[in-house]
C-alpha positions as CSV (number, residue, x, y, z in Angstrom):
1,X,-12.4,-4.2,31.6
2,X,-13.3,-3.0,28.1
3,X,-10.9,-1.7,25.5
4,X,-11.3,1.1,23.0
5,X,-8.7,1.5,20.2
6,X,-8.7,5.0,18.9
7,X,-6.9,6.9,16.1
8,X,-5.7,10.4,16.9
9,X,-4.6,13.3,14.6
10,X,-1.1,11.9,14.6
11,X,-2.1,9.2,12.1
12,X,-1.8,11.8,9.4
13,X,2.0,11.7,9.8
14,X,1.9,7.9,9.2
15,X,0.6,8.3,5.6
16,X,0.5,6.6,3.2
17,X,-0.1,3.5,5.4
18,X,-3.0,5.2,7.4
19,X,-4.8,6.3,4.2
20,X,-6.1,2.8,3.6
21,X,-5.8,1.0,6.9
22,X,-6.4,1.8,10.6
23,X,-3.1,2.4,12.4
24,X,-3.7,-0.6,14.6
25,X,-3.3,-2.9,11.6
26,X,0.2,-1.7,10.6
27,X,2.7,-4.5,11.0
28,X,6.0,-4.1,12.9
29,X,8.1,-6.8,14.4
30,X,5.7,-9.4,12.8
31,X,2.7,-8.2,14.8
32,X,0.1,-5.5,14.4
33,X,-1.4,-3.8,17.5
34,X,-4.8,-5.4,16.9
35,X,-3.3,-8.8,17.1
36,X,-1.6,-8.0,20.5
37,X,-4.7,-6.4,21.9
38,X,-6.8,-9.5,21.0
39,X,-4.4,-11.5,23.3
40,X,-5.8,-9.5,26.2
41,X,-9.1,-11.2,25.8
42,X,-11.2,-8.1,26.5
43,X,-14.3,-6.8,24.7
44,X,-12.9,-4.2,22.2
45,X,-14.4,-1.3,20.2
46,X,-12.7,0.9,17.6
47,X,-12.8,4.6,16.6
48,X,-11.0,5.4,13.3
49,X,-10.7,8.3,10.8
50,X,-14.0,9.1,9.1
51,X,-13.0,7.8,5.7
52,X,-12.0,4.4,7.2
53,X,-15.2,3.9,9.2
54,X,-17.0,1.7,6.7
55,X,-14.1,-0.6,6.1
56,X,-13.3,-0.8,9.8
57,X,-16.9,-1.7,10.6
58,X,-16.7,-4.6,8.2
59,X,-13.2,-5.8,9.2
60,X,-13.3,-4.9,12.9
61,X,-16.9,-4.9,14.2
62,X,-17.2,-3.6,17.7
63,X,-17.8,-6.1,20.5
64,X,-20.7,-5.5,22.8
65,X,-19.2,-3.6,25.8
66,X,-20.5,-4.2,29.3
67,X,-20.6,-1.8,32.2
68,X,-17.0,-1.9,33.2
69,X,-13.9,0.3,33.4
70,X,-12.5,1.3,30.0
71,X,-8.9,1.3,28.7
72,X,-8.5,3.7,25.8
73,X,-5.5,2.9,23.7
74,X,-3.9,5.0,21.0
75,X,-3.9,3.0,17.7
76,X,-0.3,4.2,17.1
77,X,1.1,2.1,19.9
78,X,4.2,0.1,19.0
79,X,3.1,-3.5,18.6
80,X,5.9,-4.9,20.8
81,X,5.7,-7.8,23.2
82,X,6.6,-5.5,26.0
83,X,3.6,-3.3,25.1
84,X,1.4,-6.3,25.8
85,X,3.1,-6.8,29.2
86,X,2.5,-3.1,30.0
87,X,-1.1,-3.2,29.0
88,X,-1.7,-6.3,31.1
89,X,-0.2,-4.5,34.0
90,X,-2.5,-1.5,33.6
91,X,-5.5,-3.8,33.4
92,X,-4.4,-5.8,36.5
93,X,-3.9,-2.6,38.5
94,X,-7.2,-1.0,37.4
95,X,-6.1,2.4,38.5
96,X,-7.7,5.4,36.6
97,X,-5.1,7.6,35.0
98,X,-3.3,8.5,31.8
99,X,0.0,7.5,30.2
100,X,1.7,9.7,27.7
101,X,4.5,9.3,25.1
102,X,6.0,12.7,25.2
103,X,3.1,15.1,25.0
104,X,0.8,12.7,23.3
105,X,-1.8,10.5,25.0
106,X,-0.8,6.8,24.6
107,X,-3.4,5.2,27.0
108,X,-6.1,6.2,29.5
109,X,-8.0,4.2,32.0
110,X,-11.3,5.5,33.2
111,X,-13.6,3.8,35.8
112,X,-17.0,2.4,34.9
113,X,-18.8,5.5,36.1
114,X,-17.1,7.6,33.3
115,X,-16.7,4.9,30.6
116,X,-20.0,5.9,29.0
117,X,-18.6,9.4,28.3
118,X,-16.3,7.9,25.6
119,X,-18.4,5.2,24.0
120,X,-20.4,5.7,20.8
121,X,-18.5,8.8,19.7
122,X,-17.0,9.6,16.3
123,X,-13.4,10.4,15.6
124,X,-13.4,14.1,16.2
125,X,-15.6,14.2,19.3
126,X,-13.7,11.4,21.0
127,X,-10.4,13.1,20.4
128,X,-11.8,16.4,21.7
129,X,-12.9,14.7,24.9
130,X,-9.6,12.9,25.4
131,X,-7.7,16.2,24.9
132,X,-9.7,17.6,27.8
133,X,-9.4,14.5,30.0
134,X,-7.9,15.2,33.4
135,X,-6.6,12.2,35.3
136,X,-3.4,11.5,37.2
137,X,-0.3,10.2,35.4
138,X,0.3,6.5,35.6
139,X,3.7,5.0,35.9
140,X,5.1,3.0,33.0
141,X,6.2,3.5,29.4
142,X,4.5,3.1,26.1
143,X,5.9,4.0,22.7
144,X,3.9,5.5,19.8
145,X,4.8,5.3,16.1
146,X,5.2,8.9,14.7
147,X,6.6,8.7,11.2
148,X,6.7,5.8,8.7
149,X,10.5,5.4,9.2
150,X,9.8,4.6,12.8
151,X,8.4,1.3,11.6
152,X,11.8,0.2,10.2
153,X,13.7,1.7,13.2
154,X,11.6,-0.3,15.7
155,X,11.1,-3.3,13.6
156,X,14.6,-4.8,14.3
157,X,14.5,-3.7,17.9
158,X,11.4,-5.6,18.8
159,X,11.6,-8.5,16.4
160,X,13.4,-11.1,18.5
161,X,11.2,-10.7,21.6
162,X,8.0,-10.7,19.4
163,X,9.1,-14.0,17.9
164,X,9.8,-15.4,21.4
165,X,6.1,-14.6,22.2
166,X,4.9,-16.4,19.0
167,X,7.1,-19.4,19.7
168,X,6.0,-19.6,23.3
169,X,2.3,-19.6,22.3
170,X,3.0,-22.4,19.7
171,X,2.3,-25.0,18.6
172,X,5.2,-25.4,16.2
173,X,7.4,-28.3,15.1
174,X,11.1,-27.5,15.4
175,X,12.3,-28.8,12.1
176,X,15.9,-27.8,12.8
177,X,17.8,-25.8,15.4
178,X,15.8,-22.5,15.6
179,X,13.5,-23.3,12.7
180,X,9.8,-23.5,13.8
181,X,7.1,-24.8,11.5
182,X,3.3,-24.5,12.1
183,X,0.9,-27.0,10.6
184,X,1.3,-27.5,6.9
185,X,4.4,-25.3,6.6
186,X,7.1,-26.8,4.4
187,X,10.8,-26.3,3.4
188,X,11.8,-27.4,-0.1
189,X,14.9,-29.4,-0.9
190,X,18.3,-27.9,-0.2
191,X,17.0,-24.9,1.7
192,X,19.8,-23.3,3.9
193,X,18.8,-21.9,7.2
194,X,21.0,-19.7,9.5
195,X,19.5,-19.1,12.9
196,X,22.7,-17.8,14.6
197,X,21.2,-14.4,15.0
198,X,17.6,-15.4,15.7
199,X,14.8,-18.0,14.9
200,X,12.9,-18.6,11.7
201,X,9.2,-19.0,12.1
202,X,6.8,-20.3,9.4
203,X,3.1,-20.1,10.0
204,X,0.4,-22.5,8.6
205,X,0.8,-23.5,5.0
206,X,3.8,-21.2,4.4
207,X,6.3,-22.7,1.9
208,X,9.9,-22.1,1.0
209,X,11.2,-23.2,-2.4
210,X,14.3,-25.2,-3.2
211,X,17.7,-23.7,-2.8
212,X,16.5,-20.7,-0.9
213,X,18.6,-19.0,1.8
214,X,16.9,-18.0,5.1
215,X,18.7,-16.0,7.8
216,X,16.9,-15.3,11.0
217,X,15.2,-13.7,12.7
218,X,12.4,-14.2,10.1
219,X,8.6,-14.5,10.2
220,X,6.7,-16.0,7.3
221,X,2.9,-15.5,7.7
222,X,0.2,-18.0,6.9
223,X,0.3,-19.1,3.3
224,X,3.4,-17.0,2.5
225,X,5.5,-18.3,-0.4
226,X,9.3,-17.8,-0.8
227,X,10.5,-18.7,-4.3
228,X,13.4,-21.0,-5.2
229,X,16.9,-19.4,-4.9
230,X,15.6,-16.5,-2.9
231,X,17.7,-14.8,-0.2
232,X,15.5,-13.7,2.7
233,X,17.5,-12.5,5.7
234,X,17.6,-10.4,8.9
235,X,14.3,-9.2,10.3
236,X,12.0,-9.9,7.4
237,X,8.3,-10.2,8.2
238,X,6.0,-11.5,5.5
239,X,2.3,-11.1,5.9
240,X,-0.1,-13.8,5.1
241,X,-0.6,-14.8,1.4
242,X,2.5,-13.0,0.2
243,X,4.9,-14.2,-2.6
244,X,8.6,-13.2,-2.4
245,X,11.7,-13.9,-4.4
246,X,15.1,-12.3,-5.1
247,X,16.8,-10.6,-2.1
248,X,14.9,-9.2,0.8
249,X,16.3,-7.9,4.1
250,X,15.1,-5.9,7.1
251,X,11.7,-5.3,5.6
252,X,8.0,-5.6,6.3
253,X,5.6,-6.9,3.6
254,X,1.9,-6.7,4.4
255,X,-0.6,-9.4,3.3
256,X,-1.4,-10.1,-0.4
257,X,1.7,-8.3,-1.8
258,X,4.1,-9.8,-4.3
259,X,7.9,-9.3,-4.8
260,X,8.4,-12.5,-6.7
261,X,11.4,-11.8,-9.0
262,X,15.1,-10.9,-8.8
263,X,15.8,-7.5,-7.3
264,X,16.7,-6.1,-3.9
265,X,14.3,-4.9,-1.2
266,X,15.9,-3.6,2.0
267,X,14.9,-1.6,5.1
268,X,11.5,-1.1,3.5
269,X,7.8,-1.3,4.1
270,X,5.3,-2.6,1.4
271,X,1.6,-2.2,2.0
272,X,-1.0,-4.7,0.9
273,X,-1.8,-5.6,-2.7
274,X,1.6,-4.2,-3.8
275,X,3.3,-5.8,-6.8
276,X,7.0,-5.2,-7.6
277,X,7.8,-6.0,-11.2
278,X,10.8,-8.1,-12.2
279,X,14.1,-6.4,-11.5
280,X,12.7,-3.7,-9.2
281,X,15.2,-2.7,-6.6
282,X,15.5,0.0,-3.9
283,X,18.5,1.7,-2.3
284,X,18.7,1.7,1.5
285,X,22.1,3.5,1.9
286,X,23.4,6.8,0.7
287,X,26.6,6.9,-1.3
288,X,28.0,9.2,1.5
289,X,27.2,6.7,4.2
290,X,25.5,9.6,6.0
291,X,22.2,9.7,8.0
292,X,19.1,9.7,5.9
293,X,16.5,12.5,6.0
294,X,12.9,11.8,5.0
295,X,10.5,14.3,3.3
296,X,6.8,13.9,4.2
297,X,4.0,15.7,2.3
298,X,3.1,18.9,4.0
299,X,5.8,18.7,6.6
300,X,9.4,19.7,6.9
301,X,12.2,17.3,6.2
302,X,12.7,14.9,9.1
303,X,16.1,13.7,10.3
304,X,15.8,9.9,10.9
305,X,19.2,9.4,12.5
306,X,19.2,6.2,10.5
307,X,22.0,5.1,8.2
308,X,19.8,2.5,6.5
309,X,16.3,3.3,5.2
310,X,14.7,2.1,2.0
311,X,11.2,3.0,0.8
312,X,7.7,3.0,2.1
313,X,5.1,1.9,-0.4
314,X,1.4,2.4,0.1
315,X,-1.3,-0.2,-0.6
316,X,-2.2,-1.1,-4.2
317,X,0.9,0.4,-5.8
318,X,2.7,-1.4,-8.6
319,X,6.1,-1.1,-10.2
320,X,7.1,-1.9,-13.8
321,X,10.1,-4.1,-14.6
322,X,13.5,-2.7,-13.7
323,X,12.1,0.1,-11.6
324,X,14.8,1.7,-9.3
325,X,13.7,3.4,-6.1
326,X,16.2,5.8,-4.5
327,X,17.0,6.0,-0.8
328,X,14.3,7.0,1.7
329,X,11.4,7.5,-0.7
330,X,7.7,7.6,0.1
331,X,5.4,6.1,-2.5
332,X,1.7,6.8,-2.2
333,X,-1.2,4.5,-2.6
334,X,-2.7,3.3,-5.9
335,X,0.2,4.5,-8.1
336,X,2.1,2.8,-10.9
337,X,5.9,3.4,-11.1
338,X,8.2,3.2,-14.1
339,X,12.0,3.9,-14.4
340,X,13.9,5.8,-11.8
341,X,12.1,7.0,-8.7
342,X,14.3,9.9,-7.4
343,X,11.6,11.7,-5.4
344,X,8.5,11.0,-3.4
345,X,5.5,9.8,-5.5
346,X,2.0,10.9,-4.6
347,X,-1.0,8.6,-4.7
348,X,-3.0,7.8,-7.8
349,X,-0.5,8.6,-10.5
350,X,1.2,6.8,-13.3
351,X,4.7,7.9,-12.6
352,X,7.3,7.8,-15.4
353,X,9.0,11.1,-14.7
354,X,12.3,9.8,-16.0
355,X,10.6,9.3,-19.4
356,X,8.8,12.7,-19.1
357,X,5.4,11.2,-18.5
358,X,3.3,11.6,-15.3
359,X,-0.5,11.2,-15.3
360,X,-3.3,10.9,-12.8
361,X,-5.0,7.5,-12.3
362,X,-8.8,8.0,-11.8
363,X,-10.4,6.1,-8.9
364,X,-12.7,4.1,-11.3
365,X,-9.6,2.6,-12.9
366,X,-8.1,1.7,-9.5
367,X,-11.4,0.2,-8.4
368,X,-11.3,-2.0,-11.5
369,X,-7.7,-3.1,-10.9
370,X,-8.6,-3.8,-7.2
371,X,-11.5,-6.0,-8.3
372,X,-9.2,-8.0,-10.6
373,X,-6.6,-8.4,-8.0
374,X,-9.1,-9.5,-5.4
375,X,-10.6,-12.0,-7.7
376,X,-7.2,-13.6,-8.3
377,X,-6.9,-14.3,-4.6
378,X,-10.5,-15.3,-4.0
379,X,-11.3,-12.1,-2.1
380,X,-14.7,-10.4,-2.4
381,X,-14.6,-6.8,-3.4
382,X,-17.1,-5.0,-1.2
383,X,-18.9,-1.7,-1.7
384,X,-16.8,-0.3,1.2
385,X,-13.6,-1.2,-0.5
386,X,-14.6,0.8,-3.6
387,X,-15.9,3.7,-1.5
388,X,-12.5,3.8,0.3
389,X,-10.6,4.2,-3.0
390,X,-12.9,7.0,-4.0
391,X,-12.4,8.7,-0.6
392,X,-8.6,8.4,-0.6
393,X,-8.5,9.8,-4.1
394,X,-10.0,13.0,-2.8
395,X,-7.8,13.0,0.4
396,X,-4.6,12.8,-1.7
397,X,-5.6,15.4,-4.3
398,X,-3.3,17.9,-2.6
399,X,-0.3,15.6,-3.1
400,X,-0.9,15.7,-6.8
401,X,-1.3,19.4,-7.0
402,X,2.5,19.7,-6.8
403,X,2.7,17.8,-10.0
404,X,0.2,20.0,-12.0
405,X,2.9,21.2,-14.3
406,X,3.7,17.7,-15.4
407,X,0.4,15.8,-15.2
408,X,-1.2,14.8,-18.5
409,X,-4.8,13.9,-19.1
410,X,-4.4,10.3,-20.3
411,X,-3.0,7.6,-17.9
412,X,-0.2,5.4,-19.2
413,X,-1.9,2.2,-18.3
414,X,-5.5,1.4,-17.6
């Protein structure tokens, strides 16, 4: 059995995350889908949006697929432990057919005689052929991520079982009741751990500073750093090489991002290479205690049915000191934020609307900033990384058109 992970047109609703990363790399419940699929141990190939093709080819090169049945998986599948169980069941059964989430194709299994029809195709042609695929419905259930707020909604639901999967795979040292440390992970002096609601898992070389408070369930990725006196609690997943301080709860932070200083982050998602300046805080609850609605670019307002929802911040975005982000805001990629953020922010802007200043950030500036950030972490800046920034700048041009009356020519910071 071979596997083909494919992005469909639904990834557009998951922006800003899917502007700079394939949907199968978005973290939820401490896993991304690519990590779960790797546990199936099958040769895997990938089909992504055209602007992501170069980066995906560098980061996720296709395996050589043999002449075998093909399991096609939507890249928006929820990365839950039970998704892995369901996929294993489909593989074991080997029955050709399709499985939908509502009207949308979640998975399809075709026999070896038809597998070649779907290999070597680009994004548009593959999705066209899948739309025309006629196979019987398979029993079972798979869930797709539709909107960014779905990440936060599902994050808490799947976290405990996902951590059980991690702990079961091991090896970890149990440093205290419910506290699991991988090789090289350390807890500083006087760290308080509360595992009454779930375990705390630290991956290799993760470190927690003195006098920090950890309340499970938590997952700290490889090399993650929690600063002294921090309060990290309830369904927080830190990607590898992150640095976190202050108060964080119910949130996902992707690799290489920093929230080092005092300030609150709750029910939120931070992409990679994000930096929150000292004192930056977000709101995750309306003053009315009502359900939160989300506005997404080019789409009507969406009722989340959630009482708690913070912010979604795209890759490479930075905030200045004391930035305040209002409830349920979407922050685009490659932007710089100052002051009060009372509305959604598009990508590639210096956004100081509360001071009367909003300007566009050229892609050459963002590429230079990316290079400096990469160098600080010993990461090579590749031509495909620079090309992606240039492509995403063009893709987000429409978001900035709504700000034409306020955009100025000169960026606030270069």
